[in-house]
C-alpha positions in Angstrom: 13.1 22.4 -11.3 14.7 25.6 -9.8 14.4 28.5 -12.2 18.2 29.0 -12.5 18.2 25.4 -13.7 15.4 25.7 -15.8 16.8 29.0 -17.6 20.1 27.0 -18.2 18.5 24.2 -19.7 16.3 26.5 -22.3 20.2 28.2 -22.8 20.8 24.8 -24.1 23.8 24.1 -21.6 22.6 21.9 -19.8 20.3 18.9 -20.0 17.6 16.0 -18.2 18.8 12.6 -17.7 16.8 9.6 -17.1 19.2 6.3 -16.1 18.7 2.9 -17.3 16.2 0.8 -15.3 17.8 -1.6 -13.0 17.4 -5.0 -13.6 18.8 -8.7 -11.8 19.3 -12.3 -13.7 19.5 -14.8 -11.3 19.7 -12.6 -8.2 22.6 -10.9 -9.4 22.2 -7.1 -10.1 23.6 -6.0 -13.6 26.2 -3.2 -13.6 24.3 0.1 -15.2 25.2 3.6 -15.4 23.8 6.0 -13.4 24.2 9.5 -13.5 23.4 12.1 -11.0 22.5 15.9 -10.4 25.0 18.5 -10.8 27.3 15.9 -13.2 28.2 16.7 -16.4 27.7 14.6 -19.7 29.3 14.9 -23.3 27.2 14.6 -26.0 29.1 15.2 -29.3 31.8 17.5 -27.8 29.2 19.7 -26.5 29.5 19.6 -22.2 26.0 19.6 -20.6 25.1 19.9 -16.8 22.9 17.6 -15.2 19.9 19.5 -13.8 17.5 16.8 -13.4 16.8 13.3 -12.9 13.4 11.8 -14.9 11.8 8.4 -13.9 10.1 8.3 -17.2 11.1 8.4 -20.7 10.2 10.9 -23.2 9.3 8.9 -26.3 6.4 8.2 -28.3 5.0 4.9 -27.0 6.7 2.7 -24.6 7.4 0.3 -27.7 9.9 2.6 -28.8 12.0 3.3 -26.1 15.2 1.0 -25.6 16.9 0.9 -21.8 19.7 3.1 -21.4 20.9 6.6 -20.9 18.6 9.0 -22.2 19.4 12.7 -22.5 16.7 15.6 -22.9 17.4 18.4 -24.4 15.9 21.6 -26.3 14.9 21.5 -29.8 17.5 23.9 -31.1 20.2 22.1 -28.8 18.9 18.8 -30.4 19.3 20.2 -33.8 22.8 21.1 -33.2 23.8 18.4 -31.7 22.4 15.6 -34.4 22.6 17.8 -37.3 19.0 17.2 -38.4 16.3 19.3 -38.0 13.6 17.7 -40.3 11.3 14.6 -39.9 9.0 13.3 -42.1 5.2 12.6 -42.0 2.8 11.2 -44.2 -1.1 11.4 -44.3 -2.9 8.9 -46.0 -6.9 9.9 -46.1 -8.8 6.7 -47.0 -12.4 6.3 -49.4 -15.5 5.6 -47.6 -15.7 2.4 -48.9 -12.2 1.4 -47.7 -11.3 -1.7 -45.3 -9.9 0.7 -42.5 -9.2 -2.1 -40.4 -7.2 -4.0 -43.2 -5.2 -0.8 -43.6 -4.6 -0.2 -40.1 -3.2 -3.7 -39.7 -0.7 -3.2 -42.6 0.3 -0.4 -40.9 0.9 -1.7 -37.6 3.2 -4.4 -39.7 4.6 -1.3 -41.9 6.2 0.4 -38.5 7.2 -2.9 -37.1 9.5 -3.2 -40.0 10.4 0.7 -39.5 11.9 1.0 -35.9 10.9 4.9 -35.1 8.1 4.9 -36.8 4.3 5.1 -35.4 1.2 5.9 -36.8 -1.6 7.8 -35.6 -5.8 7.1 -36.2 -8.2 10.3 -36.5 -10.8 7.9 -36.9 -10.0 6.0 -33.7 -9.1 9.2 -32.2 -12.7 10.8 -32.8 -14.3 7.6 -31.6 -12.0 7.3 -28.4 -12.7 11.4 -27.9 -16.3 11.0 -28.6 -17.0 7.8 -25.6 -14.9 9.6 -23.0 -16.8 12.6 -23.6 -20.1 10.7 -23.2 -18.8 9.0 -19.9 -17.9 12.5 -18.7 -21.2 13.7 -19.9 -23.2 11.2 -18.2 -20.9 11.6 -15.1 -21.4 15.2 -14.8 -25.6 14.3 -15.3 -25.1 11.7 -12.4 -23.9 14.5 -9.8 -26.0 17.5 -11.3 -29.2 14.7 -10.2 -27.4 13.7 -7.1 -27.0 17.2 -5.9 -30.0 18.4 -7.1 -31.9 15.7 -4.8 -30.2 16.1 -1.9 -31.1 20.2 -2.7 -34.8 19.3 -2.6 -34.9 16.6 -0.1 -33.0 20.0 2.6 -36.3 22.1 1.2 -38.5 19.3 1.9 -37.5 18.7 5.3 -36.8 22.7 6.1 -40.7 23.2 4.8 -42.0 20.2 6.8 -40.2 20.5 9.9 -41.5 24.0 9.8 -45.2 23.1 9.2 -44.7 20.2 11.8 -43.8 22.6 14.8 -46.1 25.4 13.8 -49.3 23.1 14.4 -50.3 24.3 17.5 -49.7 27.7 15.9 -51.9 26.9 13.4 -55.1 25.3 15.6 -54.9 29.0 17.4 -55.0 30.8 14.2 -58.1 28.6 13.2 -60.0 28.9 16.3 -59.8 32.8 16.0 -61.3 32.7 12.7 -58.7 32.4 10.1 -60.1 30.6 7.1 -58.9 27.7 5.2 -57.7 29.8 2.4 -56.0 32.4 4.3 -54.2 29.0 6.1 -52.9 27.8 2.9 -52.0 31.3 1.3 -49.8 32.1 4.1 -47.8 28.9 4.2 -48.0 28.4 0.2 -46.3 32.3 -0.1 -44.4 30.6 2.7 -42.8 27.7 0.5 -42.4 30.1 -2.8 -40.4 32.7 -0.3 -37.8 29.9 0.3 -38.2 28.5 -2.9 -36.8 31.5 -4.7 -34.4 32.5 -1.5 -32.4 29.6 -2.3 -32.6 30.0 -5.9 -31.0 33.3 -5.6 -28.5 32.1 -3.2 -28.1 29.0 -4.9 -27.5 30.7 -8.7 -24.7 33.8 -7.3 -22.6 30.9 -5.0 -22.8 28.1 -8.6 -21.8 31.3 -10.7 -19.0 32.1 -8.3 -17.8 28.5 -8.2 -17.9 27.7 -11.5 -15.8 31.4 -12.0 -12.9 30.2 -10.0 -13.0 26.2 -11.4 -12.8 27.7 -14.3 -9.9 30.1 -13.7 -8.3 27.4 -11.8 -8.3 25.3 -15.5 -7.6 28.1 -17.6 -5.2 29.9 -15.1 -6.8 33.4 -16.0 -9.7 34.8 -14.7 -12.1 35.1 -17.0 -15.8 36.0 -17.0 -18.5 33.8 -18.6 -22.0 34.0 -19.5 -24.6 33.5 -16.6 -26.2 30.3 -17.6 -29.8 32.3 -17.1 -32.3 29.2 -18.3 -30.6 26.5 -16.2 -31.1 28.9 -13.3 -34.6 29.3 -13.9 -35.3 25.6 -14.5 -33.6 25.5 -11.2 -35.6 28.0 -9.5 -38.6 26.4 -10.6 -38.3 23.2 -9.6 -36.9 24.5 -6.3 -40.6 26.6 -6.0 -42.4 23.7 -7.3 -40.4 21.4 -4.4 -41.6 24.0 -1.8 -45.3 24.2 -2.2 -45.7 20.4 -2.6 -43.6 20.4 0.3 -45.9 22.8 2.1 -49.1 21.2 0.7 -49.1 17.7 1.2 -48.5 18.1 5.0 -50.6 21.0 5.7 -53.6 19.6 3.9 -53.3 16.7 7.0 -53.1 19.8 9.4 -56.1 21.5 8.0 -58.0 17.8 8.7 -57.4 18.0 12.1 -59.7 19.4 14.8 -59.2 22.7 16.2 -58.7 21.2 19.4 -56.2 18.6 18.3 -53.8 20.9 16.8 -53.9 23.2 19.5 -53.2 20.7 22.0 -50.7 18.9 20.0 -47.2 19.0 21.5 -44.2 18.7 19.5 
């Protein structure tokens, strides 16, 4: 809605309208009212300009809406047009041993006999929210594990390729006197370096992404606490994956003869 139309709607001199739902009977279209933007309607003696046409009704549940022209105005204008600024609400509380299902069934029947009334069960709402949160939690953990698995596989692949492409170099170092312990120390420290570097970059980029997602969700820029424990856990997993990916292929390379290592062409 343009800003001018929105201000006019807030001022109580304009309205939104939903036209009746079109329908036909035996192939013949039933005549219906069809209002358009910038036309005027009169409600209880007050002329209102139509600033927009909505496709969906504003109501509590689809069962409470009857097909027809719906005029949507502000709360203050509604009070003036109808002369009614009050509503009724009852908040029954059940005892722990009460039969909730029987009571809710009675509420359904009572609301059906009194048009315009509805009821809301906080017990059902809490159960539905708990189920939704559990599903969201499951999906989030699934995404975390999936992304984590991809990251670990990338680390393993990088370290493995690094060792596999340097078999000749390893053979030359062993030929000039490098001990097996020095060989392991060199490549294991490289694995630790890769793991720590990946952890630092991942932590910084992850925090930036979390900050941007939070800003988009709340429409405000707010710094959040840095997740130290999760970052340390992720760093430990990354370093462990690097060490494992280094030690396993390095052991196989260490068992090769020096001549075979030098003659290996990758």
